[in-house]
C-alpha positions as CSV (number, residue, x, y, z in Angstrom):
1,M,19.9,0.6,0.4
2,T,16.7,2.3,-0.7
3,N,15.6,5.8,-0.1
4,E,12.0,7.1,0.2
5,K,11.6,10.4,-1.6
6,R,8.7,12.7,-2.2
7,V,8.5,13.8,-5.8
8,Q,6.4,16.6,-7.1
9,L,5.1,16.1,-10.7
10,P,6.0,17.0,-13.4
11,I,9.5,15.5,-13.0
12,A,12.4,17.8,-13.8
13,N,15.4,16.5,-15.6
14,E,17.6,17.0,-12.5
15,T,15.1,15.1,-10.4
16,A,15.0,12.1,-12.8
17,A,18.9,12.1,-12.9
18,S,19.0,11.9,-9.1
19,L,16.7,8.9,-8.8
20,R,18.3,5.4,-8.4
21,A,16.9,2.0,-9.0
22,G,15.4,0.8,-5.7
23,D,14.3,4.3,-4.5
24,L,10.8,4.4,-3.1
25,L,8.8,7.4,-4.2
26,L,5.6,9.1,-3.2
27,L,4.3,11.0,-6.2
28,S,2.1,14.0,-6.0
29,G,0.8,16.3,-8.8
30,T,-0.5,15.5,-12.2
31,F,0.4,13.0,-14.9
32,Y,-1.2,11.3,-17.9
33,T,-2.3,7.8,-18.8
34,G,-2.0,5.9,-22.0
35,R,-2.0,2.3,-23.2
36,D,-1.2,0.7,-26.5
37,A,-4.1,2.1,-28.5
38,A,-3.4,5.7,-27.2
39,H,0.3,5.3,-27.9
40,A,-0.3,4.1,-31.4
41,R,-2.6,7.1,-32.1
42,M,-0.1,9.6,-30.6
43,I,2.7,8.3,-32.8
44,E,0.5,8.1,-35.9
45,N,-0.5,11.8,-35.2
46,L,3.2,12.8,-34.9
47,N,4.0,11.0,-38.1
48,K,1.4,13.0,-39.9
49,G,2.9,16.3,-38.6
50,G,0.4,16.7,-35.8
51,E,0.9,17.3,-32.1
52,L,0.5,15.2,-28.9
53,P,-2.7,15.7,-26.9
54,F,-0.6,17.2,-24.0
55,D,2.8,18.8,-23.5
56,I,5.0,15.7,-22.9
57,K,8.0,17.6,-21.6
58,D,9.0,16.3,-18.1
59,Q,5.7,14.3,-17.9
60,L,5.0,10.8,-16.6
61,I,2.8,8.4,-18.5
62,Y,1.1,5.7,-16.5
63,Y,0.2,2.5,-18.5
64,V,-3.3,2.0,-17.1
65,G,-6.8,1.6,-18.3
66,P,-8.8,2.6,-15.1
67,S,-12.1,1.0,-14.4
68,P,-15.1,3.2,-13.8
69,A,-15.2,5.0,-10.4
70,K,-17.4,4.0,-7.6
71,P,-19.2,6.8,-5.7
72,G,-16.8,8.9,-3.7
73,Y,-13.7,7.9,-5.8
74,A,-11.9,9.5,-8.7
75,V,-11.3,6.1,-10.4
76,G,-12.0,2.4,-9.9
77,S,-9.2,-0.1,-10.0
78,A,-6.1,1.4,-11.5
79,G,-3.5,-1.3,-11.7
80,P,-0.7,-1.0,-14.3
81,T,-0.7,-2.9,-17.6
82,S,2.4,-4.6,-19.2
83,S,4.8,-2.0,-20.3
84,Y,6.4,-4.0,-23.1
85,R,3.3,-3.2,-25.3
86,M,4.4,0.5,-25.3
87,D,8.0,-0.2,-26.1
88,P,7.7,0.4,-29.9
89,Y,6.4,3.9,-29.3
90,T,8.3,4.9,-26.1
91,P,11.8,5.9,-27.5
92,R,10.3,8.6,-29.6
93,L,8.3,10.0,-26.7
94,I,11.3,10.0,-24.5
95,E,13.2,11.9,-27.2
96,L,10.4,14.5,-27.2
97,G,10.7,15.0,-23.4
98,L,8.9,12.2,-21.6
99,R,10.6,11.9,-18.3
100,A,9.0,8.9,-16.6
101,M,6.9,5.9,-17.3
102,L,4.9,3.8,-14.8
103,G,3.8,0.2,-15.5
104,K,4.8,-3.4,-14.9
105,G,7.4,-5.7,-16.4
106,N,10.8,-5.1,-17.9
107,R,11.6,-2.7,-20.8
108,S,13.4,-3.3,-24.1
109,A,17.0,-2.4,-24.8
110,E,15.8,0.4,-27.1
111,V,13.7,2.0,-24.3
112,I,16.5,1.7,-21.8
113,S,19.0,3.2,-24.2
114,A,16.6,6.2,-24.8
115,M,16.2,6.5,-21.0
116,R,19.9,6.7,-20.5
117,K,20.4,9.2,-23.4
118,Y,17.6,11.6,-22.3
119,S,17.5,11.1,-18.5
120,A,14.2,9.3,-18.1
121,V,13.1,6.7,-15.4
122,Y,10.9,3.7,-15.3
123,L,8.7,3.2,-12.3
124,T,6.6,0.3,-11.1
125,V,4.1,-0.3,-8.3
126,P,4.1,-3.3,-6.0
127,G,2.1,-6.3,-7.3
128,G,-1.5,-6.3,-6.1
129,A,-1.5,-2.6,-5.3
130,A,-4.4,-1.5,-7.6
131,A,-6.6,-0.6,-4.7
132,L,-3.9,1.4,-2.9
133,I,-3.0,3.2,-6.2
134,S,-6.7,4.0,-6.7
135,R,-6.9,5.7,-3.3
136,S,-3.9,7.9,-4.2
137,I,-5.7,9.3,-7.3
138,V,-7.7,12.3,-6.2
139,K,-8.9,13.5,-9.6
140,S,-9.3,12.0,-13.1
141,E,-10.4,13.6,-16.3
142,V,-10.4,12.3,-19.9
143,I,-8.3,14.7,-22.1
144,A,-8.0,12.8,-25.4
145,Y,-9.3,9.8,-27.4
146,E,-12.5,9.4,-25.5
147,D,-13.6,6.9,-28.2
148,L,-11.0,4.4,-26.8
149,G,-13.0,3.9,-23.6
150,T,-10.8,2.8,-20.7
151,E,-7.7,3.3,-23.0
152,A,-8.5,7.0,-23.5
153,V,-5.8,9.4,-22.2
154,H,-6.6,10.7,-18.7
155,R,-5.0,13.4,-16.6
156,F,-4.7,12.0,-13.1
157,T,-4.0,14.2,-10.0
158,V,-2.4,12.1,-7.3
159,K,-1.3,12.5,-3.7
160,D,1.5,10.4,-2.2
161,M,1.2,7.6,-4.8
162,P,3.7,4.9,-3.9
163,V,6.0,3.7,-6.7
164,I,9.5,2.1,-7.0
165,V,12.2,3.3,-9.4
166,T,12.8,0.1,-11.3
167,I,15.1,1.3,-14.0
168,D,17.0,4.6,-13.5
169,S,18.4,7.0,-16.0
170,H,21.9,5.5,-15.6
171,G,20.6,2.1,-16.8
172,N,20.5,0.4,-13.3
173,N,17.8,-2.2,-13.6
174,L,16.1,-4.0,-10.6
175,Y,14.9,-6.8,-13.0
176,E,18.4,-7.5,-14.2
177,A,19.8,-7.3,-10.6
178,A,17.2,-9.9,-9.5
179,I,18.0,-12.2,-12.4
180,N,21.7,-12.0,-11.7
181,R,21.2,-12.7,-8.0
182,E,19.0,-15.7,-8.8
183,A,21.5,-17.0,-11.3
184,K,24.4,-16.8,-8.8
185,T,22.3,-18.6,-6.2
186,Y,21.4,-21.3,-8.6
187,I,25.0,-21.8,-9.7
188,K,26.2,-22.1,-6.1
189,K,23.8,-25.1,-5.7
């Protein structure tokens, strides 16, 4: 059974721990964006003793490179990119306090292990929902790495952005559940 919950961002540790794979969420508040180039730069900066461009504690990073905004909108299309491309960088960010990630596709065993250890969650959006997501974004501003163009880090302010908890902080994984369900169906044939 799924539950619909309203979640105010940033996401507190207790909130992340209470979420379950399959929960439907409506997110409101602010979070940050970042794709592979931004993640590589953040980790490179940390490795040199520098700081991240924002306080990562209890934050959500959305794996997106939004297209330019049309008049009257904060952003253009804002559909998620494939999350596996951030997997090499994500465990370190989770260890530093990253509480949630939003993207598409499954995550590596290393990312899921870090999520379990530090109480983080992985969220996805329904396929083809880029236009719906864009309407939930009420404000967008570039805060770092402007030279990366659409891959720059943005701060988004959202209202009732619909997402699904796909992997919870306990390791429950909707992707694995679907694969297991399909395998059992196939074996019965």
